[in-house]
C-alpha positions as CSV (number, residue, x, y, z in Angstrom):
1,M,-55.1,24.7,-33.8
2,K,-57.3,27.7,-35.0
3,R,-56.9,30.8,-33.0
4,D,-60.8,30.9,-32.4
5,T,-61.0,27.4,-31.6
6,F,-58.2,28.0,-28.6
7,Y,-59.9,30.9,-27.2
8,S,-63.1,28.8,-27.7
9,G,-61.6,26.1,-25.6
10,W,-59.8,28.6,-23.1
11,N,-63.2,30.6,-22.2
12,R,-64.8,27.2,-21.1
13,F,-62.4,25.4,-19.2
14,A,-60.2,28.6,-18.0
15,P,-60.8,29.7,-14.5
16,R,-62.0,33.2,-14.1
17,G,-60.3,36.1,-12.0
18,P,-56.3,36.1,-10.7
19,G,-56.0,32.6,-11.3
20,R,-56.8,33.0,-15.4
21,L,-53.6,34.9,-15.5
22,L,-51.6,32.5,-13.7
23,L,-52.8,29.5,-15.5
24,L,-52.0,31.3,-19.0
25,I,-48.3,31.9,-17.7
26,A,-48.0,28.5,-17.0
27,V,-49.6,27.3,-20.4
28,I,-47.2,29.8,-22.3
29,M,-44.1,28.3,-20.2
30,F,-44.9,25.0,-20.7
31,S,-45.1,25.5,-24.6
32,L,-41.6,27.2,-24.4
33,G,-39.9,23.9,-22.7
34,V,-39.5,26.2,-19.2
35,T,-40.5,24.2,-15.9
36,V,-42.0,25.7,-13.0
37,V,-40.3,25.1,-9.8
38,S,-41.8,25.6,-6.5
39,A,-39.5,27.5,-3.8
40,H,-39.3,24.6,-1.4
41,N,-37.3,22.6,-4.0
42,I,-34.6,24.8,-4.7
43,V,-34.2,26.1,-1.1
44,G,-32.9,23.6,1.5
45,A,-33.5,22.8,4.9
46,G,-30.3,23.8,6.5
47,E,-30.2,27.9,5.8
48,S,-32.0,30.5,3.9
49,G,-30.9,30.2,0.2
50,A,-29.1,26.9,0.4
51,K,-29.9,25.0,-2.6
52,S,-31.2,21.5,-2.7
53,S,-29.5,18.4,-4.8
54,T,-33.0,18.2,-6.6
55,P,-32.5,18.9,-10.5
56,L,-34.3,21.6,-11.3
57,R,-35.3,19.6,-14.7
58,P,-35.9,15.7,-15.0
59,D,-34.0,15.6,-18.0
60,G,-31.5,18.3,-17.0
61,P,-28.2,18.1,-15.4
62,A,-27.9,17.1,-11.7
63,A,-28.2,19.9,-9.6
64,P,-24.7,20.5,-7.3
65,S,-24.7,18.2,-3.8
66,V,-22.5,17.2,-1.0
67,A,-22.9,13.8,0.1
68,L,-21.2,11.5,3.1
69,D,-19.7,8.5,1.5
70,T,-17.7,6.4,4.0
71,F,-17.2,6.3,7.8
72,P,-16.9,3.5,10.1
73,P,-20.1,2.3,11.7
74,M,-18.9,2.5,15.2
75,A,-15.6,4.3,17.1
76,A,-14.1,3.5,20.5
77,P,-13.7,6.7,22.3
78,G,-10.5,7.9,21.6
79,A,-10.0,6.8,18.0
80,A,-9.8,9.0,15.1
81,I,-12.3,8.7,12.4
82,P,-11.5,9.0,9.1
83,V,-14.6,10.0,6.5
84,S,-14.8,10.8,2.9
85,W,-17.7,12.7,1.2
86,N,-18.5,13.6,-2.6
87,V,-19.0,17.0,-3.8
88,A,-20.7,16.7,-7.4
89,G,-22.9,18.7,-10.0
90,G,-20.6,22.0,-10.3
91,T,-17.6,23.1,-11.7
92,A,-15.3,24.2,-8.5
93,A,-15.6,23.4,-4.8
94,T,-14.3,25.6,-1.9
95,N,-14.5,25.8,1.5
96,V,-14.8,21.8,1.9
97,R,-15.1,20.7,5.3
98,L,-16.5,18.0,7.8
99,L,-18.2,19.4,10.6
100,W,-18.7,17.2,13.8
101,D,-19.9,17.9,17.1
102,T,-21.2,15.8,20.2
103,T,-25.0,17.4,19.7
104,S,-26.8,17.1,16.6
105,H,-27.0,20.4,15.0
106,D,-28.8,19.1,11.7
107,G,-31.5,21.9,11.6
108,D,-28.7,25.1,12.2
109,N,-25.5,23.6,11.3
110,L,-23.5,25.1,14.1
111,Y,-21.4,22.5,14.8
112,A,-18.5,23.4,17.3
113,N,-16.0,21.6,15.2
114,M,-14.7,21.7,11.6
115,T,-11.8,20.2,9.2
116,V,-9.3,22.9,7.8
117,P,-10.9,24.0,4.5
118,Q,-10.1,22.2,1.2
119,S,-10.6,23.2,-2.3
120,G,-10.7,21.6,-6.0
121,G,-13.4,19.9,-8.1
122,M,-16.1,17.6,-8.2
123,K,-14.4,14.8,-6.7
124,T,-14.0,12.9,-3.4
125,Y,-12.8,14.7,-0.3
126,Y,-11.2,13.2,3.0
127,A,-10.5,14.3,6.4
128,T,-9.9,12.6,9.9
129,I,-11.4,14.1,13.5
130,G,-11.1,12.7,16.7
131,S,-13.0,10.7,19.0
132,P,-13.7,12.4,22.4
133,R,-13.2,10.0,25.1
134,T,-16.5,11.6,27.6
135,N,-19.2,10.9,24.8
136,D,-21.2,8.4,23.4
137,T,-22.0,9.8,19.6
138,I,-20.1,12.1,17.4
139,Y,-22.5,13.9,14.9
140,I,-21.2,14.8,11.4
141,K,-21.9,16.8,8.1
142,A,-20.0,17.5,5.3
143,R,-20.2,20.9,3.5
144,A,-18.7,22.9,0.5
145,T,-19.1,26.1,-1.3
146,I,-19.9,24.8,-5.0
147,D,-19.4,27.7,-7.8
148,G,-20.5,30.2,-4.9
149,T,-23.0,28.3,-3.3
150,D,-23.1,26.9,0.0
151,Y,-24.3,23.2,0.1
152,Y,-24.5,20.6,2.8
153,S,-24.9,16.9,3.3
154,A,-27.4,14.8,5.5
155,E,-26.3,14.8,9.1
156,A,-24.8,10.9,10.3
157,K,-24.0,9.7,13.6
158,I,-21.5,7.5,14.6
159,G,-21.8,5.9,18.1
160,R,-19.5,3.6,20.3
161,E,-21.8,0.7,20.1
162,L,-22.7,-1.2,17.1
163,R,-25.6,-3.6,17.7
164,I,-26.8,-6.6,15.4
165,N,-29.8,-8.8,15.5
166,S,-28.7,-11.5,13.5
167,G,-31.3,-13.0,11.0
168,A,-33.7,-10.1,11.4
169,P,-34.8,-8.5,8.4
170,G,-35.2,-5.0,9.8
171,N,-33.9,-2.8,12.5
172,W,-35.6,-3.0,16.0
173,Q,-35.6,-0.7,19.7
174,D,-35.4,-2.9,22.6
175,T,-37.5,-1.5,25.8
176,S,-34.0,0.3,26.9
177,G,-34.7,2.4,23.6
178,D,-31.6,1.1,22.0
179,W,-31.9,0.3,18.1
180,W,-30.7,-2.9,17.0
181,Y,-29.6,-3.2,13.2
182,G,-31.3,-5.7,10.9
183,D,-28.9,-8.8,9.8
184,R,-27.2,-7.3,6.4
185,A,-24.4,-9.0,4.3
186,F,-20.7,-7.3,4.4
187,T,-19.5,-4.6,2.3
188,P,-16.2,-3.0,2.3
189,H,-16.2,-0.1,5.0
190,N,-19.0,-1.4,6.7
191,W,-20.3,-4.3,8.8
192,G,-22.1,-7.6,7.6
193,Y,-22.1,-11.2,7.7
194,E,-20.4,-13.6,5.1
195,G,-22.3,-17.1,4.5
196,G,-24.9,-18.6,6.2
197,T,-28.7,-18.7,6.6
198,T,-31.3,-17.6,8.6
199,A,-34.2,-19.3,11.0
200,S,-36.6,-18.0,13.4
201,A,-39.2,-19.3,16.2
202,Y,-41.4,-16.6,17.3
203,V,-42.1,-18.1,20.5
204,P,-41.7,-16.6,24.2
205,I,-37.8,-17.0,25.1
206,G,-37.1,-17.2,28.7
207,N,-34.4,-15.1,30.8
208,T,-35.1,-12.1,28.9
209,T,-37.7,-9.1,28.6
210,E,-36.2,-8.8,24.8
211,D,-37.9,-11.3,23.3
212,P,-37.7,-10.0,19.5
213,L,-33.6,-10.1,20.0
214,Y,-33.6,-14.1,20.5
215,Q,-36.5,-14.9,17.9
216,T,-34.2,-14.8,15.0
217,Q,-30.7,-16.1,14.1
218,R,-28.0,-16.7,11.7
219,Q,-27.1,-20.2,11.3
220,G,-24.5,-22.4,9.1
221,A,-20.6,-21.5,8.7
222,F,-20.3,-18.0,8.9
223,R,-18.7,-15.1,10.0
224,Y,-19.2,-11.5,10.9
225,R,-17.1,-8.8,9.9
226,V,-16.8,-4.9,11.5
227,W,-14.9,-2.4,9.8
228,L,-13.3,-0.2,12.4
229,S,-11.1,1.8,10.3
230,N,-7.5,2.7,10.5
231,G,-8.2,5.8,12.8
232,A,-7.8,3.2,15.8
233,Y,-5.1,1.8,17.2
234,Q,-5.0,-0.7,19.5
235,G,-8.8,-0.5,20.5
236,R,-9.9,-2.0,23.2
237,Y,-13.6,-3.2,22.6
238,R,-16.5,-5.7,24.3
239,V,-18.3,-8.1,22.5
240,E,-21.5,-9.5,23.5
241,L,-23.0,-12.9,21.7
242,H,-26.6,-13.7,22.6
243,F,-27.6,-17.3,22.3
244,A,-31.1,-18.7,22.5
245,E,-31.6,-22.4,20.9
246,L,-34.4,-22.5,18.9
247,Q,-34.2,-25.8,16.7
248,M,-32.2,-28.4,18.6
249,T,-34.3,-30.6,21.4
250,S,-31.1,-31.8,23.3
251,A,-27.7,-31.2,24.4
252,G,-25.0,-32.1,21.7
253,Q,-26.9,-31.3,18.5
254,R,-25.4,-28.0,18.0
255,V,-21.8,-27.8,18.8
256,F,-19.2,-25.3,17.9
257,D,-16.5,-23.0,18.1
258,V,-16.2,-19.4,18.0
259,Q,-12.9,-17.4,17.1
260,I,-12.3,-13.4,17.5
261,E,-9.6,-12.3,15.7
262,G,-8.3,-15.8,14.6
263,H,-8.1,-16.3,18.5
264,P,-10.5,-19.0,20.2
265,V,-13.2,-17.7,22.6
266,L,-15.5,-20.4,23.0
267,Q,-14.7,-24.1,22.2
268,N,-17.3,-26.8,22.0
269,F,-19.9,-24.3,22.8
270,D,-23.4,-26.0,23.2
271,I,-26.1,-22.8,23.5
272,Y,-28.8,-25.9,24.6
273,A,-26.6,-26.9,27.5
274,T,-25.1,-23.6,28.4
275,A,-28.8,-21.7,28.7
276,G,-30.1,-25.1,30.2
277,G,-32.6,-25.9,27.2
278,A,-34.5,-24.6,24.4
279,Y,-35.8,-20.7,24.1
280,I,-33.9,-19.4,26.8
281,A,-31.6,-16.4,26.4
282,N,-27.6,-16.8,27.0
283,V,-25.3,-14.0,27.0
284,Q,-21.4,-14.5,26.2
285,T,-19.0,-11.7,27.0
286,F,-15.2,-11.0,25.8
287,E,-13.0,-8.3,25.9
288,V,-10.6,-8.1,23.4
289,Q,-7.7,-5.7,21.7
290,V,-8.1,-5.3,18.2
291,M,-4.8,-4.2,16.0
292,D,-6.1,-4.0,12.7
293,D,-8.6,-1.9,11.2
294,E,-11.4,-4.7,11.2
295,L,-12.9,-7.0,14.0
296,D,-13.7,-10.4,12.9
297,I,-15.8,-13.2,14.4
298,D,-15.7,-16.8,13.1
299,F,-18.4,-19.4,14.0
300,I,-16.5,-22.8,13.2
301,P,-18.7,-26.1,13.1
302,V,-18.2,-29.1,15.5
303,N,-21.4,-31.2,15.5
304,G,-24.1,-29.6,13.5
305,V,-24.3,-25.7,12.6
306,P,-23.5,-22.6,14.7
307,A,-26.1,-20.1,15.5
308,V,-26.0,-16.6,16.9
309,N,-28.9,-14.5,17.4
310,A,-27.6,-11.0,18.3
311,I,-24.1,-9.7,18.5
312,R,-23.2,-6.3,20.4
313,V,-20.0,-4.6,20.1
314,T,-18.9,-1.7,22.6
315,G,-15.7,0.5,21.8
316,L,-14.0,1.0,25.6
317,E,-10.9,3.1,24.3
318,A,-8.3,3.6,21.6
319,G,-5.3,5.2,20.5
320,A,-6.0,7.9,17.5
321,Q,-3.9,6.9,14.7
322,F,-3.7,9.2,11.7
323,C,-2.7,8.4,8.3
324,L,-1.4,10.2,5.2
325,N,-0.3,9.5,1.4
326,E,2.0,12.4,0.1
327,A,3.4,12.7,-3.4
328,V,6.7,14.6,-4.7
329,I,5.1,17.6,-6.0
330,R,8.1,19.6,-7.3
331,S,10.9,19.3,-9.4
332,C,13.6,20.3,-6.9
333,D,12.0,17.7,-4.5
334,D,13.6,14.2,-6.3
335,T,16.7,13.7,-7.8
336,T,19.5,10.9,-8.5
337,Y,23.0,11.9,-7.7
338,S,26.0,11.0,-10.3
339,G,28.6,13.6,-9.5
340,S,25.6,16.1,-9.1
341,N,22.3,16.6,-8.4
342,Q,20.2,15.7,-11.3
343,H,16.8,17.2,-10.1
344,S,15.3,17.7,-13.7
345,A,15.5,14.6,-15.4
346,N,12.8,12.6,-16.4
347,T,13.6,9.5,-14.3
348,M,15.9,8.7,-11.4
349,R,18.0,5.8,-10.7
350,L,17.5,3.2,-7.8
351,G,20.5,1.0,-6.9
352,G,24.0,0.8,-8.4
353,V,27.3,2.0,-6.6
354,N,27.8,5.6,-6.5
355,V,24.3,6.3,-7.4
356,D,22.0,8.0,-4.5
357,S,18.7,9.1,-5.3
358,G,16.4,11.5,-2.9
359,V,12.7,12.4,-2.7
360,R,11.2,15.0,-0.5
361,F,7.6,15.3,0.9
362,L,6.4,18.8,2.1
363,N,4.4,19.9,5.0
364,L,4.1,16.4,7.1
365,P,1.5,16.8,9.7
366,I,3.4,14.5,11.9
367,P,3.8,16.1,15.6
368,Q,7.2,15.9,17.3
369,G,7.6,12.9,19.1
370,S,4.9,10.7,17.5
371,Q,4.6,7.3,17.3
372,I,4.9,5.9,13.6
373,T,3.2,2.9,13.4
374,S,3.8,2.2,9.7
375,A,5.3,3.8,6.8
376,G,6.2,2.7,3.1
377,L,7.8,4.2,0.0
378,Q,6.1,3.8,-3.3
379,V,7.7,4.8,-6.9
380,Y,6.5,4.1,-10.2
381,S,8.8,1.8,-12.9
382,S,9.7,3.8,-16.0
383,G,9.9,0.5,-17.9
384,E,10.2,-3.3,-18.2
385,Q,13.0,-3.5,-15.9
386,W,14.8,-7.1,-14.2
387,D,18.2,-6.2,-13.1
388,E,18.8,-7.2,-9.6
389,T,19.8,-4.4,-7.6
390,A,19.5,-2.8,-3.9
391,V,19.0,0.5,-2.2
392,Q,19.5,1.2,1.6
393,I,16.9,3.8,2.6
394,Y,17.6,6.4,5.1
395,G,16.1,9.5,6.2
396,D,17.5,13.1,6.3
397,K,18.7,13.4,9.7
398,E,18.1,17.4,9.2
399,G,14.4,18.2,11.2
400,E,13.5,20.4,8.0
401,A,14.9,18.9,5.3
402,G,16.2,21.0,2.3
403,D,15.0,20.5,-1.7
404,F,17.7,19.0,-4.1
405,C,18.3,22.3,-5.9
406,Y,21.5,24.2,-6.1
407,P,22.9,25.2,-3.5
408,N,21.5,22.8,-0.8
409,S,23.7,19.7,-0.1
410,N,24.3,16.7,-2.4
411,V,22.6,13.5,-1.7
412,P,25.5,11.3,-0.2
413,D,26.6,14.8,1.7
414,R,23.3,15.1,3.6
415,P,23.3,13.8,7.9
416,R,21.7,10.4,8.1
417,T,19.3,8.6,10.4
418,A,20.8,5.8,12.7
419,G,17.7,3.6,11.4
420,S,17.9,2.3,7.8
421,V,16.3,-0.6,5.6
422,T,17.8,-2.1,2.6
423,W,15.3,-2.6,-0.3
424,N,16.3,-5.7,-2.4
425,I,14.9,-5.6,-5.7
426,N,14.7,-8.7,-7.6
427,S,11.5,-9.2,-9.5
428,L,10.1,-8.1,-12.9
429,W,9.1,-4.3,-12.8
430,H,6.4,-3.1,-15.4
431,A,6.2,0.3,-17.1
432,G,4.1,2.4,-15.3
433,N,3.4,0.0,-12.5
434,S,3.9,1.0,-8.5
435,Y,5.8,-0.8,-6.7
436,D,6.4,-0.6,-2.6
437,S,9.3,-0.4,-0.3
438,P,9.7,-2.9,2.4
439,D,8.4,-1.2,5.4
440,I,10.2,2.2,6.7
441,T,8.6,2.7,9.7
442,Q,12.0,3.0,12.1
443,V,13.5,5.5,9.5
444,L,10.3,7.7,9.6
445,Q,10.5,7.5,13.9
446,D,14.2,8.5,13.7
447,V,13.5,11.4,12.0
448,V,10.1,12.5,13.7
449,A,11.6,12.1,17.3
450,Q,14.1,14.4,16.7
451,P,14.2,17.9,18.7
452,T,14.1,20.0,15.6
453,W,11.3,17.9,14.3
454,A,8.2,20.1,14.3
455,E,4.9,19.4,12.8
456,G,4.6,20.7,9.2
457,N,8.0,20.2,8.5
458,D,9.3,18.9,5.0
459,L,10.7,15.0,5.2
460,A,13.5,13.6,2.7
461,L,14.2,10.2,2.1
462,L,18.0,9.1,0.8
463,L,18.1,6.5,-1.2
464,I,21.9,5.0,-1.2
465,G,22.4,2.5,-4.1
466,Q,24.0,-1.1,-3.3
467,G,25.5,-3.6,-5.1
468,S,27.0,-3.6,-8.9
469,A,27.4,0.0,-10.5
470,T,26.1,-1.6,-14.0
471,F,22.8,-2.7,-12.3
472,Y,20.1,-0.7,-11.4
473,R,16.1,0.4,-11.8
474,T,14.7,3.5,-13.2
475,I,11.5,5.5,-11.8
476,F,9.5,8.3,-12.9
477,A,10.8,11.7,-11.6
478,Y,8.4,14.5,-11.1
479,D,9.7,16.0,-14.8
480,G,8.7,12.8,-16.5
481,D,5.4,12.3,-15.2
482,T,3.7,14.3,-12.5
483,S,1.0,11.4,-11.8
484,R,3.7,8.8,-11.1
485,T,6.0,10.7,-8.6
486,A,7.0,9.0,-5.5
487,R,4.7,8.6,-2.6
488,L,5.4,8.6,1.1
489,T,2.3,6.3,3.0
490,A,2.6,6.4,6.9
491,C,0.6,6.1,10.1
492,Y,1.0,7.7,13.3
493,I,-0.3,8.2,16.6
494,P,0.4,11.8,17.7
495,S,2.1,12.6,20.8
496,W,-1.0,14.1,22.2
497,S,-2.8,11.0,22.0
498,F,-3.4,8.6,24.5
499,T,-2.1,5.2,23.7
500,P,-4.1,2.5,25.7
501,T,-2.6,-0.2,27.7
502,P,-3.2,-4.1,26.8
503,T,-6.0,-5.5,28.6
504,P,-5.0,-8.2,31.0
505,T,-6.3,-11.7,29.9
506,S,-9.7,-13.1,31.4
507,T,-12.2,-15.5,31.0
508,P,-15.5,-14.7,29.1
509,T,-18.4,-13.9,31.2
510,N,-21.5,-15.9,30.9
511,T,-24.5,-13.1,31.7
512,P,-27.6,-14.9,31.5
513,T,-29.3,-11.5,31.3
514,P,-29.6,-10.1,27.7
515,T,-31.0,-6.8,28.6
516,S,-29.3,-3.6,27.2
517,T,-27.6,-1.4,29.5
518,S,-26.3,1.2,26.7
519,T,-27.4,4.7,26.3
520,A,-30.2,5.1,23.7
521,T,-28.6,5.4,20.4
522,P,-31.4,5.5,17.0
523,I,-29.7,3.8,14.2
524,P,-27.2,6.3,12.5
525,T,-28.4,7.4,9.3
526,A,-25.1,6.9,6.7
527,T,-27.0,8.8,3.7
528,A,-26.3,12.4,2.7
529,T,-27.8,15.2,0.7
530,A,-27.2,18.7,-0.2
531,T,-28.0,21.9,2.0
532,A,-25.9,24.8,3.2
533,T,-22.9,26.2,5.2
534,A,-19.1,25.9,6.8
535,T,-16.3,24.4,9.4
536,A,-12.9,22.2,9.9
537,T,-9.3,20.3,11.4
538,Y,-6.3,18.3,9.7
539,T,-7.1,16.5,6.8
540,P,-5.1,13.3,6.0
541,S,-5.2,10.9,2.8
542,P,-7.4,8.2,3.3
543,T,-4.6,5.3,2.6
544,A,-3.5,3.3,5.8
545,T,-1.4,0.4,5.8
546,P,-3.6,-2.3,8.3
547,H,-1.8,-3.5,11.3
548,T,-1.2,-6.9,12.3
549,L,-4.1,-8.9,13.9
550,F,-3.7,-9.3,17.8
551,L,-5.0,-12.2,19.8
552,P,-8.2,-11.4,22.1
553,V,-7.6,-10.8,25.9
554,V,-11.4,-11.8,26.6
555,M,-13.0,-9.2,24.6
556,K,-12.5,-8.7,21.4
557,S,-13.1,-5.1,19.3
558,S,-13.7,-4.3,15.8
């Protein structure tokens, strides 16, 4: 373009006064490839100077962000709540914490509680918090300082209830102010249905003032799964199943069973016969105790197809369970003894006479006297192996176990726990794969029950060889592969945590009125975006061993 042509067009269309100067600056910046960004795009809502997660340029790298990832959809009072969140868009993160309170602080980030600070790179972080017994809702938010600037996630809430409007396409608020989720398919670390189809009849429903709750349903052979997380131990829950017959015109046309956690709670149930006709609301209530990390509700056909219109799950109480997953992280913390401790070798031996090994795990956050609910040892094979052998697993009985470097005691000379577990190894092992020991709960229990044990102590496992001296397996040691060292997984109930007592068996309650009685709780927001500030509590790893299913007592929990 010629210079005089440019100025001719400029003089014709450019505004007069200060606006002309601003437009000229914008034109020059555009020609240089510079994007103009307004202030509200770089300052977040949480705090002055906090930066948002919006990229500064559409074609540039994503801006730093903090986003909540997984947390249970509900929590029984007293349960522990494991939470994960993602930190991204930068190089280094410090002061990484989970903030929480029993009231919302989305606007000021002044949460009363926070987890202990973590630091590291751009990755997923984990923490576990306790659920107070006196509140219905916990509000959480994650934060991190990314390359020197503070960022926050969006706030999310975790209530003590989960309300599902089966077959409904969207969320709905009842006359008490409670929100009910629309139906959704199950996804891990969440809740939802598996199988079935939907049906609806938008007609008046008798015996209720909450007609929309009964005008849709899920039907067929289906189940609902509710993830409760490994933080709830032996939790008690109330389960309400809401029914109204929308299709059948007489008794006997729709008959089915309902199982909760694999145990029958309704048998040969007929919605039409129980309610006294079609389009009449009916509620069946059960109280159950859940022993694993998920509530399962199965609808099983007998004659015709099962159906349910809504489900409400209320947490009553639970023990707070924490889980850890710790690795050997130093050369002196794993060894094989064959005349002397060989802590600097690349591999260790498992099994064989007079061949004993040891592994030590540092700074375990288990309070003295806690109840160990599950535990295991994981090792990595250093090659293809098939020789049969055996190991007897003990705990080092010292309250604070020393490492295996000189002059500390050799493996066979250390005091052993009364409890031990035999690990018979007779399957083919492949190089680089991980293999798990039998459950060693009692071994850990013997260690943490000692008066000399304290939270933060180091714990050692003694792997005493059995069988023929010529047959053994080899596993990676710290000096051989730091990413494949032995790992200890364990779940425990802290000694300070309340452990609920079993619920007495009772019969289902046929509640004709389906109106809500719980406190109004809007739908929780599980998303998270970046903003900024800090706070913290103990941070165990997310790995947990699920517990055995427990039969429902009359109400089942998730």
